[in-house]
C-alpha positions as CSV (number, residue, x, y, z in Angstrom):
1,M,17.6,-17.1,-20.3
2,S,19.4,-14.6,-22.6
3,R,23.1,-13.8,-22.0
4,L,22.3,-10.2,-21.1
5,H,19.9,-11.2,-18.3
6,Q,22.4,-13.8,-16.9
7,S,25.1,-11.1,-16.7
8,R,22.6,-8.7,-15.0
9,I,21.8,-11.4,-12.4
10,A,25.3,-11.9,-12.0
11,D,26.1,-8.2,-11.3
12,F,23.2,-8.2,-8.7
13,E,24.8,-11.1,-7.1
14,E,28.1,-9.7,-6.8
15,V,26.9,-6.3,-5.2
16,L,24.5,-8.6,-3.0
17,G,27.3,-10.9,-2.2
18,E,29.7,-8.6,-0.3
19,P,29.7,-8.3,3.6
20,T,28.6,-4.8,3.3
21,V,26.3,-3.9,0.2
22,A,27.5,-0.9,-1.8
23,L,24.3,1.1,-1.8
24,G,25.2,3.5,-4.6
25,R,26.0,0.4,-7.0
26,L,23.1,-1.2,-6.0
27,R,20.9,1.6,-6.8
28,Q,22.4,2.0,-10.1
29,L,21.5,-1.5,-10.9
30,C,18.1,-1.5,-9.6
31,F,17.3,1.7,-11.4
32,S,17.3,-0.4,-14.6
33,G,15.0,-2.8,-13.4
34,I,15.5,-6.0,-10.9
35,P,15.6,-9.3,-12.2
36,F,12.6,-11.5,-10.5
37,D,15.0,-14.5,-10.4
38,G,16.4,-16.0,-7.1
39,G,14.3,-13.5,-5.0
40,L,16.6,-10.7,-6.2
41,R,13.9,-8.0,-6.3
42,C,12.4,-8.7,-2.7
43,L,15.9,-8.7,-1.5
44,C,16.7,-5.3,-3.2
45,W,13.4,-3.6,-2.2
46,K,14.0,-4.5,1.5
47,I,17.3,-2.8,1.3
48,L,16.2,0.2,-0.8
49,L,13.2,0.6,1.8
50,N,15.8,0.6,4.5
51,Y,14.2,-2.4,6.3
52,L,17.5,-4.4,5.7
53,P,20.9,-2.8,6.8
54,L,23.7,-2.8,4.4
55,E,25.6,-5.1,6.8
56,K,24.9,-8.6,5.8
57,A,26.0,-10.0,9.3
58,L,23.0,-8.1,10.9
59,W,20.2,-9.6,8.8
60,S,19.2,-12.7,10.5
61,S,19.0,-11.1,13.8
62,L,17.2,-7.9,12.5
63,L,14.6,-10.0,10.7
64,K,14.3,-12.4,13.7
65,K,13.6,-9.2,16.0
66,Q,11.2,-7.4,13.4
67,R,9.1,-10.7,12.9
68,D,8.6,-11.3,16.6
69,L,7.7,-7.8,16.9
70,Y,5.0,-8.0,14.3
71,S,3.7,-11.3,16.1
72,Q,3.5,-9.1,19.2
73,F,1.3,-6.5,17.3
74,L,-0.9,-9.4,16.1
75,K,-1.4,-10.4,19.7
76,E,-2.0,-6.9,21.1
77,M,-4.2,-5.5,18.3
78,I,-6.2,-8.3,17.0
79,I,-6.1,-11.4,19.4
80,Q,-6.5,-9.9,22.7
81,P,-9.4,-7.6,21.7
82,G,-10.9,-10.4,19.9
83,I,-10.6,-12.6,23.0
84,A,-12.1,-9.9,25.2
85,K,-15.0,-9.8,22.8
86,A,-15.2,-13.5,22.7
87,N,-15.3,-13.8,26.4
88,L,-18.0,-11.3,26.9
89,G,-20.3,-13.3,25.0
90,V,-19.7,-16.1,27.7
91,S,-19.2,-14.8,31.1
92,R,-21.0,-11.5,32.0
93,E,-19.7,-11.2,35.7
94,D,-16.5,-9.4,34.3
95,V,-18.6,-6.6,32.7
96,T,-18.4,-3.6,35.0
97,L,-20.5,-0.5,34.4
98,E,-17.2,1.2,33.7
99,D,-16.6,-0.9,30.4
100,H,-19.7,-1.8,29.0
101,P,-20.5,-1.5,25.2
102,L,-22.6,1.6,25.9
103,N,-20.2,3.4,28.0
104,P,-19.8,6.9,26.7
105,N,-16.1,7.5,28.1
106,P,-14.0,7.9,25.2
107,D,-11.3,5.8,26.8
108,S,-13.5,3.0,27.0
109,R,-12.2,-0.2,25.6
110,W,-15.5,-0.4,23.9
111,N,-15.4,2.7,22.3
112,T,-11.9,2.1,20.8
113,Y,-13.4,-1.1,19.4
114,F,-16.2,0.4,17.7
115,K,-13.9,3.1,16.3
116,D,-11.7,0.5,15.0
117,N,-14.7,-1.3,13.3
118,E,-15.2,1.9,11.3
119,V,-11.6,1.9,10.0
120,L,-11.6,-2.0,9.4
121,L,-14.8,-1.7,7.4
122,Q,-13.2,0.8,5.2
123,I,-10.3,-1.3,4.7
124,D,-12.1,-4.6,4.1
125,K,-14.3,-2.8,1.5
126,D,-10.8,-1.4,-0.4
127,V,-8.8,-4.7,0.0
128,R,-11.3,-6.9,-1.4
129,R,-11.3,-4.9,-4.5
130,L,-7.3,-5.0,-5.0
131,Y,-6.3,-6.0,-8.6
132,P,-9.8,-7.6,-9.7
133,D,-8.1,-8.7,-12.7
134,M,-5.8,-10.8,-11.0
135,A,-6.8,-14.0,-9.2
136,F,-3.9,-13.8,-6.9
137,F,-5.5,-11.6,-4.0
138,Q,-8.5,-13.9,-3.7
139,R,-6.4,-17.2,-3.7
140,P,-5.3,-18.8,-0.3
141,T,-1.9,-18.0,1.0
142,D,0.5,-21.1,1.4
143,Y,1.6,-19.5,4.8
144,P,-1.7,-18.9,6.8
145,C,-1.2,-17.0,9.8
146,L,-1.1,-19.7,12.6
147,L,-1.4,-17.4,15.4
148,I,-4.7,-16.1,13.9
149,L,-6.1,-19.5,12.5
150,D,-5.2,-21.6,15.4
151,P,-8.5,-23.6,16.1
152,Q,-7.4,-23.4,19.9
153,N,-7.9,-19.8,20.0
154,E,-11.5,-18.8,20.9
155,F,-11.3,-15.3,19.7
156,E,-13.0,-12.8,17.2
157,T,-10.8,-12.7,14.0
158,L,-11.0,-9.7,11.6
159,R,-13.1,-11.6,9.3
160,R,-15.7,-12.2,11.9
161,R,-15.6,-8.7,13.1
162,V,-16.3,-7.6,9.8
163,E,-19.2,-10.3,9.1
164,Q,-20.8,-9.2,12.5
165,T,-20.4,-5.5,11.8
166,T,-22.0,-5.7,8.6
167,L,-24.7,-8.1,9.6
168,K,-26.0,-5.8,12.4
169,S,-27.9,-3.8,10.2
170,Q,-27.5,-1.0,12.7
171,T,-24.5,0.1,14.3
172,V,-24.2,2.7,17.0
173,A,-22.2,5.3,15.9
174,R,-21.3,8.6,17.7
175,N,-21.3,11.8,15.8
176,R,-19.3,14.7,16.5
177,S,-21.5,16.4,18.9
178,G,-21.4,13.6,21.0
179,V,-25.0,12.5,20.3
180,T,-25.5,8.9,19.6
181,N,-27.0,8.1,16.3
182,V,-28.0,5.0,14.8
183,S,-26.7,4.6,11.3
184,S,-27.0,1.8,8.8
185,P,-23.9,0.5,7.6
186,L,-25.7,-1.4,4.8
187,K,-26.2,1.7,2.9
188,S,-22.5,2.4,2.7
189,T,-21.3,-1.2,2.4
190,P,-23.5,-3.2,-0.1
191,S,-23.2,-6.7,1.4
192,S,-19.8,-7.3,-0.2
193,L,-19.4,-10.5,1.6
194,S,-21.7,-12.4,-0.5
195,E,-19.5,-11.5,-3.5
196,Y,-16.8,-13.6,-2.7
197,E,-16.5,-17.4,-1.5
198,V,-15.5,-17.8,1.8
199,L,-12.5,-19.8,2.2
200,P,-12.7,-23.1,4.5
201,N,-11.5,-22.8,8.0
202,G,-7.7,-22.9,8.5
203,C,-7.3,-20.9,5.2
204,E,-7.2,-17.3,4.4
205,A,-7.0,-15.3,1.3
206,H,-4.0,-13.0,0.3
207,W,-6.5,-10.0,0.6
208,E,-6.9,-10.8,4.2
209,V,-3.4,-10.7,5.1
210,V,-3.3,-7.2,3.5
211,E,-6.2,-6.3,5.4
212,R,-4.4,-7.2,8.8
213,I,-1.3,-5.3,7.7
214,L,-3.5,-2.2,7.0
215,F,-5.4,-2.5,10.2
216,I,-2.2,-2.9,12.4
217,Y,-0.8,0.1,10.5
218,A,-3.8,2.2,11.4
219,K,-3.8,1.2,15.0
220,L,0.0,2.1,15.3
221,N,-0.3,5.4,13.4
222,P,-3.5,6.9,14.7
223,G,-2.5,10.4,13.4
224,I,-3.2,9.2,9.9
225,A,-4.9,5.9,10.7
226,Y,-6.1,4.5,7.2
227,V,-6.7,6.5,4.2
228,Q,-8.3,5.0,1.0
229,G,-5.5,4.3,-1.6
230,M,-3.2,3.0,1.1
231,N,-4.2,-0.5,-0.1
232,E,-3.0,0.4,-3.7
233,I,0.5,1.1,-1.9
234,V,0.6,-2.0,0.0
235,G,-0.7,-4.3,-2.6
236,P,2.3,-4.5,-5.0
237,L,4.8,-4.8,-1.9
238,Y,2.8,-7.7,-0.4
239,Y,2.4,-9.2,-3.9
240,T,6.3,-8.9,-4.5
241,F,7.3,-10.5,-1.1
242,A,4.5,-13.2,-1.2
243,T,5.4,-14.7,-4.5
244,D,9.5,-14.6,-3.5
245,P,10.8,-17.9,-4.9
246,N,12.8,-18.3,-1.8
247,S,10.2,-20.1,0.6
248,E,12.0,-19.1,3.7
249,W,11.3,-15.3,2.9
250,K,8.1,-16.1,1.5
251,E,6.8,-17.4,4.7
252,H,7.3,-14.1,6.4
253,A,5.8,-11.8,3.5
254,E,3.0,-10.5,6.1
255,A,5.8,-9.2,8.7
256,D,8.3,-7.9,6.1
257,T,5.5,-6.3,4.0
258,F,4.4,-4.4,7.1
259,F,7.6,-2.9,7.9
260,C,8.5,-2.0,4.4
261,F,5.2,-0.5,3.9
262,T,5.6,1.2,7.2
263,N,9.0,2.8,5.8
264,L,7.5,3.7,2.6
265,M,4.5,5.5,4.1
266,A,7.1,7.3,6.5
267,E,8.3,8.8,3.2
268,I,4.8,9.6,1.2
269,R,2.5,9.7,4.0
270,D,2.3,13.6,3.8
271,N,0.5,13.0,0.3
272,F,-2.2,11.4,2.5
273,I,-2.7,14.1,4.8
274,K,-5.2,16.6,4.0
275,S,-3.8,19.5,6.3
276,L,-0.3,19.4,4.5
277,D,-1.8,19.8,1.1
278,D,0.0,23.1,0.7
279,S,3.0,22.7,2.5
280,Q,6.2,22.2,0.8
281,C,5.9,18.4,1.5
282,G,2.3,18.3,0.7
283,I,0.7,16.8,-2.4
284,T,-0.2,20.2,-4.0
285,Y,3.5,21.4,-4.2
286,K,4.4,18.2,-5.9
287,M,1.6,18.4,-8.5
288,E,2.5,22.1,-9.2
289,K,6.2,20.7,-9.8
290,V,4.9,18.3,-12.5
291,Y,3.6,21.4,-14.2
292,S,6.7,23.5,-13.6
293,T,9.1,20.8,-14.7
294,L,6.7,20.4,-17.9
295,K,6.9,24.1,-18.6
296,E,10.6,23.6,-18.8
297,K,10.9,20.6,-21.1
298,D,8.0,21.3,-23.4
299,V,6.3,24.9,-23.0
300,E,3.9,24.4,-25.8
301,L,2.2,21.5,-24.1
302,Y,2.3,23.3,-20.7
303,L,0.6,26.3,-22.2
304,K,-2.2,23.9,-24.1
305,L,-3.1,22.3,-20.6
306,Q,-3.0,25.7,-19.0
307,E,-5.3,27.3,-21.6
308,Q,-7.7,24.3,-21.3
309,N,-7.8,24.8,-17.5
310,I,-6.5,21.0,-17.1
311,K,-5.3,21.3,-13.5
312,P,-2.6,18.7,-12.3
313,Q,-5.0,17.7,-9.6
314,F,-7.4,16.3,-12.1
315,F,-4.8,13.5,-12.9
316,A,-1.4,14.0,-11.1
317,F,-3.2,13.8,-7.6
318,R,-3.6,10.0,-8.2
319,W,-0.3,9.5,-10.3
320,L,1.8,10.9,-7.3
321,T,0.0,9.8,-4.4
322,L,-0.4,6.1,-5.3
323,L,3.0,6.0,-7.1
324,L,1.3,5.2,-10.5
325,S,-0.1,2.0,-9.0
326,Q,-3.5,2.7,-10.5
327,E,-2.4,3.3,-14.0
328,F,-0.7,0.3,-15.2
329,L,-0.9,-3.4,-14.8
330,L,0.7,-4.9,-11.8
331,P,3.9,-6.3,-13.3
332,D,4.4,-2.9,-14.8
333,V,3.9,-1.1,-11.8
334,I,6.5,-3.1,-10.1
335,R,9.0,-2.2,-12.7
336,I,8.3,1.3,-12.2
337,W,8.9,1.0,-8.4
338,D,12.4,-0.6,-9.2
339,S,13.4,2.9,-10.4
340,L,11.4,4.8,-7.8
341,F,12.9,3.1,-4.9
342,A,16.2,3.2,-6.5
343,D,16.0,6.9,-6.9
344,D,18.2,8.4,-4.0
345,K,16.4,11.8,-4.3
346,R,13.3,9.7,-3.4
347,F,10.5,10.2,-5.7
348,D,11.9,13.3,-7.6
349,F,12.1,10.7,-10.4
350,L,8.3,10.3,-10.5
351,L,7.8,13.9,-11.2
352,L,9.9,13.2,-14.4
353,V,8.0,10.0,-15.1
354,C,4.8,12.1,-14.7
355,C,6.3,14.5,-17.3
356,A,7.4,11.8,-19.7
357,M,3.9,10.4,-19.6
358,L,2.4,13.8,-20.7
359,T,5.1,14.4,-23.4
360,L,4.6,11.0,-25.1
361,I,1.0,11.7,-25.8
362,R,1.8,15.3,-26.5
363,D,0.3,15.2,-30.2
364,Q,-2.9,13.8,-28.9
365,L,-3.0,16.3,-26.1
366,L,-2.4,19.3,-28.5
367,E,-5.0,18.2,-31.0
368,G,-7.6,17.2,-28.1
369,D,-10.2,19.5,-26.6
370,F,-10.8,19.5,-22.8
371,T,-13.1,16.3,-22.5
372,L,-10.8,14.2,-24.7
373,N,-7.8,15.3,-23.1
374,M,-9.3,14.6,-19.7
375,R,-10.0,11.1,-20.9
376,L,-6.5,10.6,-21.9
377,L,-5.2,11.7,-18.8
378,Q,-7.7,9.7,-16.6
379,D,-7.2,6.7,-18.4
380,Y,-3.6,6.8,-19.7
381,P,-3.2,5.1,-23.1
382,I,0.2,3.9,-23.4
383,S,1.0,0.7,-21.6
384,D,4.7,0.3,-22.3
385,V,6.4,1.4,-19.2
386,H,9.8,0.8,-20.6
387,L,9.0,3.7,-23.1
388,I,7.9,5.8,-20.3
389,L,10.8,5.1,-18.1
390,K,13.4,5.6,-21.2
391,K,11.8,9.0,-21.9
392,A,12.0,10.0,-18.1
393,K,15.6,9.0,-18.0
394,E,16.3,11.4,-21.0
395,L,14.3,14.3,-19.0
396,Q,16.6,13.6,-16.1
397,D,19.8,13.6,-18.4
398,S,18.8,16.8,-20.1
399,K,18.6,18.9,-17.0
């Protein structure tokens, strides 16, 4: 381990060793990248995402409270509906006319159940594809959720729900006019279940944990529910916490990820809400800001993109909404997020990173035609994130 690396670790340990963490100093340190050693990154992210308070004395009671609360969510939103569903297969006498699967009343438990299934299938399709170039998400977790996998529990797990909903080649879906139509989910969901080996009983893959986190988030936030792309935001968070070298923290990766994801979404959820697109907090405003910043920093490049009618939504929509998680390999995404989470002006720095990405390929963009430039922007050619972050910092300092 290099001297420099050791002294950086010592700097972090000093700040985190104080009874009250000095947030400004911590942000400064994290901005230049957080060492993985000793679970430093996991801890810093939890502080930067407002999950852990600055007073260390409060940590253990807060963590216990939040993790218990998450267990409660699992019971209410996955286990109880699953038990109700399992019991209905057994005893028929408690099925009243009020609450049977075909009851058209929108408040019916069943109606909610079927609606949830649509969300669940979408989440399932997306989380199975998380970082396909890495085996991590397909691997079994060291800490399967005992609440869910307890063999004593006779209930329908999310895995069973997906299998059953996918197997019934026809689901009854209500379209908007309230007419019941029969649609085949197999058209929209090619039987993706067969693509992956199913883990033996008592085991669960990391992607299944991510699926649970997103399902519970969708249930608790009906206003936004689940939007494609959220899986790309939760993935790096969960990966970071689930690989924490400290096993006491690693064991609670699911609950901790859930709350950090919820806090992060509170800051960026407007990007996912279509109706806000043109408001000051919406994504269109941010995309325009990338171009107005570029115009300030490099007017020649700005005019070239304008002239070719390359609109920021062609590439910056994905860059901004998904916090660049699709443009780089996971370790690099995590390094970029160190700087983004440390930015006290929350994600202003992200706009500068996007500008840096444009200016670093300016020569190619100035020479290229529309097609070539679109290809460069859709599949960004530079993989050295340190170079990109350094350039973004220069842009920030040149204000």
